[in-house]
Backbone bond lengths (Angstrom), bond angles and torsions (degrees), N, CA, C in turn:
res aa  C-N    CA-C-N  psi(-1)  N-CA   C-N-CA  omega(-1)  CA-C   N-CA-C  phi
1 X - - - 1.469 - - 1.517 108.85 -
2 X 1.324 117.01 135.57 1.455 121.07 -178.98 1.521 109.74 -104.87
3 X 1.320 115.31 175.91 1.455 120.37 175.53 1.506 114.71 91.58
4 X 1.335 118.55 7.50 1.453 119.80 177.14 1.524 109.88 -68.89
5 X 1.316 116.54 134.34 1.460 121.86 -175.12 1.517 113.76 -107.56
6 X 1.322 117.21 -24.63 1.465 120.00 -173.04 1.522 113.43 -116.02
7 X 1.317 115.96 0.46 1.469 121.29 174.14 1.520 108.40 -137.67
8 X 1.342 115.37 157.23 1.459 122.10 170.19 1.515 108.46 -118.74
9 X 1.336 115.97 148.63 1.460 120.36 -176.34 1.523 108.60 -143.47
10 X 1.329 115.70 131.65 1.462 120.75 178.96 1.518 108.60 -146.84
11 X 1.337 115.47 151.59 1.464 121.77 178.93 1.522 108.26 -126.49
12 X 1.337 115.57 131.17 1.454 120.39 176.35 1.518 109.75 -143.19
13 X 1.327 115.60 120.59 1.467 122.36 174.75 1.521 112.58 51.47
14 X 1.321 116.05 46.46 1.458 120.98 174.70 1.508 115.49 87.50
15 X 1.329 118.03 -8.78 1.463 121.61 -178.44 1.528 109.07 -112.56
16 X 1.327 116.35 121.79 1.460 121.86 177.65 1.520 109.14 -97.09
17 X 1.320 115.50 143.67 1.467 121.48 176.20 1.514 109.15 -120.58
18 X 1.316 115.64 124.61 1.461 122.96 175.48 1.529 106.68 -110.96
19 X 1.322 116.77 119.89 1.460 121.79 -177.29 1.525 109.51 -116.39
20 X 1.322 116.74 120.62 1.466 120.41 171.90 1.527 106.73 -66.35
21 X 1.331 117.21 127.62 1.463 119.19 -164.10 1.528 113.38 -129.94
22 X 1.329 115.27 61.11 1.472 121.39 168.82 1.536 107.28 -129.44
23 X 1.329 117.75 60.15 1.469 119.59 -171.44 1.519 113.63 -61.10
24 X 1.322 116.93 -27.98 1.470 119.44 179.35 1.526 111.85 -68.41
25 X 1.341 117.45 -18.81 1.466 123.52 177.26 1.526 110.76 -115.41
26 X 1.335 117.30 22.49 1.470 122.50 -177.52 1.529 111.09 54.67
27 X 1.349 114.08 34.75 1.469 122.06 178.68 1.525 112.58 57.86
28 X 1.335 116.19 33.98 1.463 120.59 178.23 1.528 110.00 -57.23
29 X 1.313 114.24 143.27 1.469 123.75 -170.43 1.522 111.01 -83.31
30 X 1.331 116.52 136.26 1.458 122.90 177.47 1.528 110.05 -131.56
31 X 1.325 115.63 170.92 1.459 119.95 174.14 1.523 110.81 -61.33
32 X 1.337 116.46 -38.23 1.463 119.93 178.20 1.520 110.56 -61.76
33 X 1.336 117.36 -42.78 1.447 120.27 178.66 1.524 110.85 -63.13
34 X 1.324 117.52 -40.18 1.465 120.67 178.86 1.519 110.74 -58.64
35 X 1.327 116.25 -46.06 1.459 119.71 179.70 1.517 111.45 -64.08
36 X 1.327 116.73 -40.27 1.454 119.81 -179.08 1.531 111.49 -69.34
37 X 1.321 117.22 -37.35 1.464 120.09 176.20 1.522 110.36 -61.88
38 X 1.304 116.94 -42.30 1.464 120.05 177.97 1.523 110.64 -61.25
39 X 1.329 116.97 -42.08 1.460 121.01 -179.13 1.531 111.15 -66.95
40 X 1.328 116.93 -41.33 1.462 120.29 178.84 1.528 110.50 -64.07
41 X 1.323 117.17 -43.49 1.462 119.77 178.54 1.521 111.22 -59.82
42 X 1.323 117.07 -41.08 1.462 120.34 178.29 1.522 110.67 -64.23
43 X 1.347 116.95 -40.32 1.460 120.60 179.52 1.523 110.92 -65.88
44 X 1.337 117.50 -42.80 1.466 121.02 179.58 1.519 110.99 -64.89
45 X 1.320 117.07 -39.26 1.458 120.50 -177.58 1.523 111.01 -67.82
46 X 1.330 116.97 -34.03 1.463 120.96 -176.42 1.523 112.80 -83.05
47 X 1.318 118.02 -13.16 1.463 122.48 -173.79 1.529 109.89 -94.43
48 X 1.330 116.84 109.77 1.463 120.12 -179.02 1.521 112.00 -65.02
49 X 1.328 118.15 -17.74 1.468 120.96 178.61 1.522 112.12 -74.52
50 X 1.327 117.34 -16.79 1.464 121.48 -179.25 1.514 109.42 -91.32
51 X 1.327 116.51 122.08 1.456 121.74 177.16 1.520 112.32 -104.15
52 X 1.330 116.63 -33.28 1.468 122.08 -175.87 1.520 107.55 -142.74
53 X 1.341 115.96 144.95 1.466 121.43 176.32 1.519 108.75 -115.06
54 X 1.335 116.65 125.98 1.458 123.47 174.63 1.526 107.77 -106.32
55 X 1.341 116.87 130.46 1.467 121.93 -178.22 1.520 108.72 -118.11
56 X 1.337 116.51 129.81 1.456 121.03 178.49 1.523 109.29 -148.34
57 X 1.333 116.44 -177.39 1.455 121.33 -178.78 1.519 111.49 -119.86
58 X 1.315 116.92 147.48 1.460 121.66 176.21 1.526 109.82 -78.15
59 X 1.312 116.08 144.34 1.462 119.82 175.88 1.518 112.20 78.68
60 X 1.333 115.69 -142.99 1.461 120.38 -170.16 1.519 114.24 -99.86
61 X 1.325 118.33 12.82 1.466 121.39 178.20 1.519 109.99 -141.29
62 X 1.329 115.31 154.55 1.465 120.61 169.47 1.524 108.43 -79.99
63 X 1.320 116.60 -62.75 1.468 122.41 174.04 1.515 107.45 -164.54
64 X 1.333 116.59 118.28 1.459 121.85 -174.54 1.521 113.29 -81.86
65 X 1.340 117.29 11.11 1.461 121.09 178.42 1.508 111.84 107.64
66 X 1.312 115.97 -168.53 1.459 121.29 -179.83 1.520 110.72 -66.72
67 X 1.315 115.27 143.71 1.461 120.35 175.72 1.528 107.99 -76.38
68 X 1.322 116.08 93.73 1.463 120.52 -174.49 1.525 111.93 -67.61
69 X 1.313 117.19 -25.46 1.468 118.98 177.92 1.516 111.05 -68.82
70 X 1.353 115.56 -31.85 1.454 118.71 179.13 1.512 113.06 -87.48
71 X 1.324 117.64 -15.69 1.468 120.59 178.92 1.504 114.01 67.46
72 X 1.345 117.02 17.10 1.462 120.18 -166.82 1.517 113.80 -60.66
73 X 1.324 117.92 -53.46 1.455 118.55 -172.68 1.516 112.72 -82.67
74 X 1.308 117.67 -10.10 1.462 120.26 -179.78 1.523 112.02 -104.73
75 X 1.326 117.11 2.81 1.455 121.23 -179.65 1.527 108.20 -137.14
76 X 1.335 117.28 79.78 1.458 120.01 -174.96 1.522 113.82 -60.86
77 X 1.326 117.75 -20.84 1.451 119.42 -177.98 1.508 114.90 -87.92
78 X 1.352 118.13 -1.97 1.454 121.08 -178.45 1.527 110.06 -64.14
79 X 1.349 119.05 136.99 1.461 120.25 178.53 1.526 111.26 -58.30
80 X 1.322 114.91 149.84 1.455 119.69 -179.31 1.521 109.94 -65.02
81 X 1.336 118.63 135.16 1.465 120.92 -175.87 1.519 113.86 -59.97
82 X 1.344 118.91 -27.29 1.460 120.30 -179.34 1.526 111.95 -85.81
83 X 1.306 117.63 -3.85 1.445 120.49 -178.12 1.516 113.67 90.06
84 X 1.347 117.66 -9.71 1.454 119.83 177.60 1.525 109.54 -73.09
85 X 1.314 118.30 142.29 1.472 119.31 -179.66 1.524 111.10 -67.49
86 X 1.304 115.10 142.09 1.460 120.03 176.09 1.520 109.83 -75.65
87 X 1.321 118.45 142.72 1.465 119.65 175.36 1.521 109.58 -70.08
88 X 1.310 114.99 151.09 1.467 119.88 175.43 1.520 107.54 -79.92
89 X 1.325 116.52 95.99 1.454 121.55 -176.47 1.515 109.64 -122.60
90 X 1.296 115.01 124.37 1.453 119.71 175.08 1.520 108.80 -135.62
91 X 1.312 115.14 160.80 1.450 121.47 169.24 1.523 106.17 -141.82
92 X 1.307 116.77 130.01 1.461 120.11 -174.06 1.518 112.44 61.00
93 X 1.336 116.13 29.27 1.475 122.79 178.37 1.524 113.73 68.01
94 X 1.336 118.37 19.82 1.465 122.13 172.10 1.528 107.70 -129.64
95 X 1.342 118.07 157.50 1.465 119.26 178.68 1.525 111.35 -61.92
96 X 1.323 116.34 140.75 1.457 121.14 177.06 1.529 109.81 -67.44
97 X 1.340 116.69 145.46 1.462 118.00 173.75 1.522 108.49 -76.23
98 X 1.339 115.27 143.47 1.466 120.01 -174.35 1.523 111.60 -67.74
99 X 1.326 118.19 -28.43 1.454 119.95 175.27 1.509 111.44 -62.06
100 X 1.337 116.55 -40.30 1.457 120.24 177.62 1.512 112.63 -67.13
101 X 1.332 116.95 -36.70 1.465 120.58 176.31 1.523 109.75 -58.00
102 X 1.344 116.44 -45.33 1.466 120.30 -179.54 1.523 111.84 -73.15
103 X 1.333 116.98 -50.92 1.456 120.39 -173.68 1.509 113.37 -62.80
104 X 1.324 117.25 -42.83 1.458 119.80 -178.70 1.516 112.54 -71.81
105 X 1.347 116.59 -17.30 1.465 119.23 172.59 1.517 110.67 -68.87
106 X 1.337 117.12 -37.27 1.464 119.98 174.16 1.529 110.50 -67.27
107 X 1.323 116.84 -39.35 1.463 120.43 -178.97 1.515 111.67 -61.07
108 X 1.330 117.70 -34.90 1.457 121.80 -173.35 1.528 113.37 -78.91
109 X 1.323 118.10 -9.19 1.462 120.85 -177.45 1.534 112.06 -63.37
110 X 1.328 115.36 150.58 1.462 121.27 171.36 1.523 111.15 -97.16
111 X 1.318 117.44 3.33 1.462 122.83 -179.84 1.530 108.49 -111.15
112 X 1.330 118.61 143.21 1.466 119.44 176.59 1.522 111.48 -65.85
113 X 1.334 115.54 147.33 1.460 122.13 -176.71 1.526 108.96 -122.67
114 X 1.330 116.26 129.14 1.457 122.89 178.43 1.518 108.53 -113.66
115 X 1.331 116.83 122.51 1.461 121.34 174.80 1.516 108.70 -91.51
116 X 1.332 116.87 123.73 1.466 122.63 174.48 1.526 106.03 -106.97
117 X 1.326 115.88 96.12 1.469 121.65 -167.99 1.524 110.11 -90.46
118 X 1.309 115.18 111.25 1.459 122.69 178.93 1.520 109.16 -109.80
119 X 1.325 118.36 128.32 1.450 120.51 176.82 1.509 113.20 67.42
120 X 1.324 116.32 -147.59 1.459 121.90 -173.40 1.523 111.90 -71.00
121 X 1.345 115.15 134.06 1.461 123.48 171.77 1.522 105.56 -135.31
122 X 1.319 115.93 90.01 1.460 121.80 -169.25 1.524 109.38 -124.39
123 X 1.332 116.74 144.52 1.455 120.02 -179.91 1.517 110.08 61.53
124 X 1.339 116.46 -125.98 1.454 120.23 178.07 1.522 110.55 -61.62
125 X 1.334 118.22 -24.34 1.454 120.45 174.77 1.510 112.80 -62.04
126 X 1.333 117.22 -29.69 1.467 121.52 175.68 1.529 110.86 -88.72
127 X 1.334 117.67 -44.82 1.466 119.40 -173.45 1.518 112.73 -69.94
128 X 1.337 118.89 -30.14 1.465 118.52 -179.62 1.517 111.85 -67.46
129 X 1.347 117.89 -19.56 1.460 119.94 179.12 1.525 112.69 -80.66
130 X 1.322 118.38 -15.73 1.467 120.34 -172.95 1.522 113.43 -64.58
131 X 1.356 120.64 -37.70 1.465 119.04 175.74 1.522 113.03 -75.88
132 X 1.338 118.16 -7.38 1.456 120.64 176.09 1.524 108.36 -74.73
133 X 1.307 116.83 153.90 1.454 120.40 -168.78 1.523 113.57 -82.32
134 X 1.315 116.95 -35.82 1.458 122.18 -176.38 1.525 107.67 -136.24
135 X 1.335 116.21 131.94 1.464 120.96 177.58 1.515 109.00 -118.72
136 X 1.333 115.92 122.91 1.457 122.86 176.16 1.527 106.78 -116.10
137 X 1.327 117.10 133.38 1.464 120.85 -176.16 1.516 111.11 -114.58
138 X 1.324 115.82 141.20 1.457 120.95 167.20 1.529 108.64 -74.53
139 X 1.328 116.96 156.39 1.460 120.32 178.94 1.520 111.92 -58.39
140 X 1.320 117.47 -28.80 1.465 121.07 -179.14 1.520 113.14 -82.98
141 X 1.328 118.18 -4.00 1.467 120.65 -176.65 1.529 111.10 -64.67
142 X 1.310 115.28 145.65 1.454 123.20 175.10 1.520 108.17 -134.12
143 X 1.332 115.93 139.43 1.457 121.46 -176.61 1.523 109.84 -122.54
144 X 1.319 116.85 153.32 1.452 120.12 175.07 1.509 111.84 -165.11
145 X 1.327 115.77 127.24 1.465 122.02 172.44 1.527 105.63 -99.76
146 X 1.326 115.40 78.29 1.469 122.76 -161.35 1.526 113.47 -91.50
147 X 1.294 118.77 12.63 1.464 122.39 -167.52 1.528 112.98 -60.57
148 X 1.322 117.08 -42.25 1.464 118.66 -178.21 1.520 111.59 -66.51
149 X 1.321 117.70 -23.01 1.471 120.76 175.23 1.528 111.99 -78.36
150 X 1.319 116.79 -7.62 1.466 122.00 175.74 1.518 111.18 -111.83
151 X 1.336 116.78 5.19 1.460 120.56 176.26 1.507 114.99 79.57
152 X 1.345 117.05 20.63 1.460 120.21 179.18 1.530 109.10 -131.36
153 X 1.317 116.47 179.33 1.468 121.70 178.64 1.529 109.17 -103.08
154 X 1.328 117.44 163.19 1.462 119.66 175.12 1.524 111.85 -59.63
155 X 1.339 115.12 154.13 1.464 121.79 -177.34 1.527 109.73 -129.20
156 X 1.335 115.97 -165.03 1.467 122.60 179.05 1.532 111.88 57.86
157 X 1.323 116.74 32.91 1.473 122.80 -179.26 1.516 111.71 58.88
158 X 1.337 117.46 22.87 1.468 120.69 -175.92 1.517 112.86 -71.88
159 X 1.315 118.73 -20.70 1.464 118.83 175.34 1.524 111.08 -68.85
160 X 1.331 117.61 -17.84 1.468 121.97 171.31 1.522 110.09 -89.27
161 X 1.341 116.81 -48.17 1.464 120.80 -172.49 1.528 113.22 -72.58
162 X 1.326 118.13 -46.73 1.466 119.92 -169.17 1.532 112.73 -60.58
163 X 1.347 120.60 -48.49 1.468 118.59 179.21 1.525 112.91 -62.62
164 X 1.326 117.62 -28.88 1.454 120.01 179.14 1.522 111.66 -76.38
165 X 1.318 116.90 -29.15 1.460 120.61 179.28 1.523 111.20 -79.04
166 X 1.346 117.81 -44.55 1.471 120.64 -171.52 1.518 113.79 -118.54
167 X 1.336 119.06 -6.03 1.462 121.46 -175.71 1.517 111.38 94.05
168 X 1.313 116.63 152.89 1.462 121.16 -172.30 1.526 112.47 -68.11
169 X 1.324 118.72 -37.50 1.458 120.20 -177.70 1.526 111.64 -66.06
170 X 1.342 116.11 -47.06 1.462 119.10 178.53 1.522 110.64 -66.07
171 X 1.326 116.94 -40.22 1.465 120.21 179.01 1.524 110.83 -59.89
172 X 1.325 117.28 -45.38 1.463 119.98 -179.34 1.525 112.02 -66.47
173 X 1.324 117.80 -36.68 1.461 119.24 178.01 1.526 110.50 -60.79
174 X 1.311 116.83 -48.11 1.458 119.81 -178.27 1.525 112.56 -68.57
175 X 1.330 117.33 -38.52 1.473 120.27 -178.48 1.523 111.02 -75.03
176 X 1.335 117.42 -43.22 1.463 119.75 -177.07 1.526 112.37 -67.27
177 X 1.332 116.75 -37.84 1.469 118.75 178.43 1.514 111.99 -80.75
178 X 1.330 116.99 -31.98 1.456 120.94 -176.55 1.516 113.23 65.42
179 X 1.320 117.87 18.57 1.459 119.11 -174.87 1.525 111.12 -80.30
180 X 1.320 115.32 157.77 1.452 122.35 173.55 1.522 107.98 -92.71
181 X 1.334 117.20 133.35 1.463 121.07 -175.62 1.525 109.96 -131.66
182 X 1.328 114.72 162.96 1.454 119.78 -172.66 1.528 111.97 -89.57
183 X 1.338 115.16 177.14 1.457 121.02 -176.46 1.521 112.09 -65.21
184 X 1.335 116.69 -33.01 1.467 119.19 179.61 1.522 110.67 -63.61
185 X 1.340 117.81 -42.07 1.465 120.25 177.57 1.521 110.84 -67.56
186 X 1.334 116.66 -37.05 1.467 119.76 176.85 1.517 111.16 -61.06
187 X 1.328 116.93 -37.61 1.465 120.56 178.00 1.523 110.95 -69.33
188 X 1.316 117.35 -43.58 1.468 119.99 178.58 1.518 111.12 -61.95
189 X 1.322 116.78 -36.24 1.465 121.02 -179.12 1.515 113.92 -86.07
190 X 1.327 117.98 3.66 1.461 124.24 176.68 1.524 113.86 68.59
191 X 1.327 116.31 20.52 1.462 118.71 173.79 1.524 109.97 -72.23
192 X 1.331 117.00 -34.77 1.462 122.23 176.68 1.522 108.67 -120.32
193 X 1.328 116.58 156.54 1.463 120.55 -178.76 1.512 112.18 -91.84
194 X 1.326 117.10 -21.75 1.458 120.17 176.06 1.520 110.61 -161.19
195 X 1.338 115.41 157.57 1.460 123.39 176.21 1.517 107.11 -122.32
196 X 1.321 115.86 132.17 1.463 120.40 -177.73 1.522 109.15 -131.16
197 X 1.323 115.85 163.89 1.457 120.89 175.24 1.527 109.63 -57.63
198 X 1.317 115.81 148.37 1.463 119.94 -176.16 1.523 112.90 -52.21
199 X 1.335 116.97 -43.54 1.463 119.57 -176.96 1.521 112.77 -76.25
200 X 1.336 117.18 -4.92 1.456 120.85 177.44 1.525 112.79 -103.41
201 X 1.332 117.06 -0.85 1.462 119.52 -173.61 1.523 112.15 -61.35
202 X 1.318 118.17 -59.65 1.461 119.72 -177.72 1.524 112.22 -67.57
203 X 1.346 120.56 -41.09 1.470 117.80 174.65 1.520 113.12 -56.95
204 X 1.337 117.62 -37.89 1.463 120.44 178.66 1.525 111.21 -67.05
205 X 1.337 116.07 -44.38 1.464 120.17 179.11 1.520 111.26 -62.89
206 X 1.325 116.63 -42.88 1.464 119.73 -178.92 1.525 111.82 -70.26
207 X 1.323 117.95 -34.50 1.468 119.88 176.64 1.518 110.53 -62.82
208 X 1.328 116.98 -41.08 1.457 120.68 177.34 1.524 110.73 -66.71
209 X 1.340 116.51 -42.08 1.467 120.23 177.99 1.522 110.91 -61.03
210 X 1.323 116.85 -40.87 1.464 121.02 179.46 1.524 110.82 -65.33
211 X 1.330 116.91 -38.84 1.464 120.16 178.35 1.523 110.80 -58.70
212 X 1.342 115.36 -40.52 1.466 119.79 177.88 1.524 110.70 -69.50
213 X 1.336 116.38 -51.08 1.460 121.00 -174.10 1.519 112.79 -63.70
214 X 1.334 117.38 -35.15 1.461 120.88 -173.57 1.530 113.74 -86.18
215 X 1.334 117.94 -18.95 1.460 119.38 -168.53 1.518 115.49 -122.94
216 X 1.311 118.56 -5.79 1.457 119.25 -172.42 1.523 112.30 -126.11
217 X 1.308 115.08 161.35 1.464 123.46 177.97 1.527 109.79 -84.73
218 X 1.336 115.89 129.08 1.461 120.15 -179.23 1.522 111.97 -60.27
219 X 1.321 116.76 -43.20 1.463 119.17 -177.68 1.519 110.28 -68.80
220 X 1.344 117.43 -35.94 1.464 119.95 179.27 1.518 111.41 -69.85
221 X 1.333 117.59 -42.76 1.466 120.45 178.75 1.517 110.56 -64.21
222 X 1.341 117.12 -42.35 1.456 119.84 179.26 1.516 112.63 -62.02
223 X 1.326 115.96 -42.92 1.463 119.39 179.15 1.524 110.89 -67.98
224 X 1.337 117.22 -40.33 1.461 120.21 179.45 1.528 110.75 -64.39
225 X 1.335 116.61 -39.48 1.478 119.53 178.47 1.521 110.41 -59.18
226 X 1.329 116.93 -47.26 1.460 120.42 -179.77 1.525 111.34 -64.41
227 X 1.314 116.84 -40.19 1.460 120.05 179.71 1.525 111.55 -62.03
228 X 1.329 116.57 -48.86 1.458 119.36 -176.38 1.520 112.05 -64.03
229 X 1.332 116.97 -45.56 1.465 119.01 -179.05 1.528 111.37 -68.03
230 X 1.322 117.63 -44.56 1.468 119.72 -175.33 1.520 111.44 -66.83
231 X 1.320 117.78 -31.96 1.456 119.83 -177.68 1.524 113.03 -76.37
232 X 1.335 117.85 -8.54 1.467 119.57 173.70 1.529 111.43 -61.67
233 X 1.317 116.34 -26.71 1.460 119.87 -179.32 1.514 113.80 -103.85
234 X 1.323 116.81 6.83 1.455 119.73 -177.78 1.529 111.06 -78.72
235 X 1.305 115.49 148.06 1.466 120.45 -178.90 1.518 112.89 -85.45
236 X 1.340 117.01 -15.59 1.463 118.27 -171.86 1.524 110.68 -149.99
237 X 1.336 118.14 146.10 1.460 119.86 173.43 1.520 112.70 -64.74
238 X 1.325 116.97 -17.54 1.461 118.86 176.09 1.525 111.28 -63.69
239 X 1.323 117.18 -31.18 1.468 119.44 176.53 1.524 110.39 -62.38
240 X 1.348 115.72 -42.49 1.461 119.90 178.12 1.532 110.48 -65.69
241 X 1.311 116.45 -42.67 1.466 120.43 -179.40 1.521 110.51 -60.98
242 X 1.323 116.24 -42.24 1.466 120.98 -179.99 1.525 110.69 -62.94
243 X 1.357 116.37 -48.23 1.460 120.87 -177.43 1.531 111.36 -67.14
244 X 1.325 117.13 -42.68 1.465 120.67 -179.19 1.531 111.15 -65.35
245 X 1.331 116.46 -38.60 1.464 119.66 179.17 1.523 110.65 -62.02
246 X 1.329 116.58 -42.89 1.467 120.28 179.11 1.517 111.13 -65.89
247 X 1.334 116.86 -41.02 1.463 120.14 -179.89 1.527 111.49 -66.39
248 X 1.328 117.02 -41.35 1.464 120.26 178.02 1.523 111.21 -65.05
249 X 1.326 116.12 -35.78 1.459 120.14 178.10 1.515 110.77 -62.01
250 X 1.349 117.31 -36.48 1.468 120.74 -179.67 1.527 111.94 -81.59
251 X 1.329 117.66 -45.21 1.460 119.90 -173.59 1.530 112.74 -80.90
252 X 1.335 117.72 -29.76 1.457 120.94 -175.41 1.519 114.69 -54.30
253 X 1.338 119.20 -44.87 1.467 120.24 179.69 1.526 113.33 -80.43
254 X 1.330 118.31 -1.02 1.453 121.66 -173.62 1.515 113.69 -76.76
255 X 1.337 115.03 165.81 1.455 121.19 -177.56 1.522 112.37 -66.76
256 X 1.348 117.80 -34.07 1.466 118.74 179.12 1.528 111.13 -65.34
257 X 1.331 117.55 -38.05 1.459 119.71 177.77 1.524 110.74 -65.54
258 X 1.328 116.46 -40.42 1.463 119.79 177.38 1.525 110.73 -64.53
259 X 1.322 117.04 -41.83 1.469 120.99 178.79 1.518 111.15 -65.85
260 X 1.312 117.71 -35.49 1.455 120.38 177.06 1.517 111.83 -59.67
261 X 1.339 116.40 -41.91 1.468 120.85 178.69 1.525 110.51 -70.77
262 X 1.353 116.96 -45.43 1.472 120.48 -178.85 1.530 111.30 -59.33
263 X 1.324 116.20 -46.02 1.468 119.46 -177.13 1.525 110.84 -66.54
264 X 1.320 116.82 -36.55 1.469 119.61 178.15 1.524 110.96 -64.24
265 X 1.333 116.35 -47.14 1.463 120.20 -178.38 1.529 111.30 -66.43
266 X 1.323 116.55 -34.14 1.467 120.92 -179.46 1.522 112.57 -85.57
267 X 1.327 116.55 -4.08 1.471 121.82 -179.54 1.528 111.38 54.47
268 X 1.336 115.35 48.78 1.465 122.18 178.41 1.521 109.51 -132.80
269 X 1.330 118.14 161.84 1.468 119.94 176.35 1.526 110.26 -63.41
270 X 1.330 117.49 145.31 1.469 119.86 179.32 1.516 111.72 -75.49
271 X 1.316 115.54 155.48 1.469 122.45 175.54 1.525 107.80 -121.53
272 X 1.339 115.42 74.81 1.455 120.11 -178.45 1.519 110.00 -76.03
273 X 1.327 117.14 141.51 1.464 121.74 -175.71 1.519 113.67 -120.44
274 X 1.328 118.71 -23.67 1.469 120.50 -174.12 1.529 110.89 -69.52
275 X 1.337 118.57 130.53 1.461 120.68 177.58 1.527 111.01 -77.23
276 X 1.326 114.97 163.03 1.464 119.05 172.69 1.523 108.61 -61.21
277 X 1.315 116.35 138.11 1.455 120.16 -179.34 1.508 110.72 -164.98
278 X 1.305 116.05 178.95 1.452 120.45 178.82 1.524 109.96 -72.69
279 X 1.326 115.98 139.40 1.457 121.93 -179.15 1.519 108.60 -123.60
280 X 1.304 116.67 135.19 1.461 121.52 -177.72 1.523 111.04 -55.05
281 X 1.341 115.04 133.90 1.454 120.90 176.87 1.507 114.81 88.05
282 X 1.345 117.35 -17.98 1.462 120.56 -179.28 1.526 108.53 -86.33
283 X 1.320 118.73 123.10 1.464 120.40 -177.30 1.526 112.33 -59.80
284 X 1.321 116.70 144.13 1.468 121.59 171.96 1.522 107.01 -79.03
285 X 1.316 115.14 88.73 1.463 120.60 -170.37 1.512 110.73 -105.52
286 X 1.359 117.77 141.27 1.466 126.77 -14.29 1.529 110.24 -78.22
287 X 1.313 116.60 126.93 1.447 120.18 178.53 1.518 112.08 -64.33
288 X 1.309 117.38 144.67 1.463 120.67 -178.16 1.517 110.80 -78.29
289 X 1.343 117.29 132.85 1.465 120.34 -179.29 1.524 112.55 -78.19
290 X 1.312 115.86 166.05 1.449 120.65 -177.57 1.527 113.12 -67.59
291 X 1.356 117.83 -25.98 1.460 119.11 -175.80 1.520 112.88 -92.07
292 X 1.343 117.42 12.52 1.466 121.03 174.17 1.522 108.25 -90.03
293 X 1.341 115.44 130.37 1.456 119.60 179.11 1.518 109.59 -130.94
């Protein structure tokens, strides 16, 4: 889909790059950006050529939070900046928050998502990364779950994601204080998996994306992503055992599984062909609730 104004999107050799593109506003988040992020995620998910999605920000920030001058995320009834009509979307009979519209679009992907966090990632700039699978930070990155300092609560489903990513104690410390912290603290708190020099951020993210794209089966990675995320809310390991058994029953006889064995025995790179798709027994995560319209 063309015509995106606040994001850029490109695909090269199986790796897609989504760039938040309002550098003059430190990529501050708007309703328009939320809609465009949702559209890009849908395009990446439907494109069999895309194996991995890398998300970063243009200029010197990842995303400095909601564009408070535009009132976008705090005024759900504001007309869409492009003039296109807003969809009638509610959950629990209230308008959905725009952070959740964007963040849950990343959660629904069947492709792994790598956040390459450059500069400030504050408010929605931090919470939108939580449904992403891997977060890598530049040394200059700064994070903040600043909502309580603005008189509101966290959004983008982060009250579900953040405690599962970093643990409840660390999550409460960051949310209750609302302070902005550096990349070193983010690494200690397990918000990011590694911190690299600023000029190494994108090369590191792309090297990891290439490792996935060049060596793994798209259908297997997609199913594994859904399994790992969905089982965070499971009450019992038996749920995982049940789902994994069904998935192995479907994928085991498949051509990608046979190619995985052949390539290993021949000591050559694999040539996987199966696209990402639905696999029996793997939950459609996150499933849409009945009160979403």
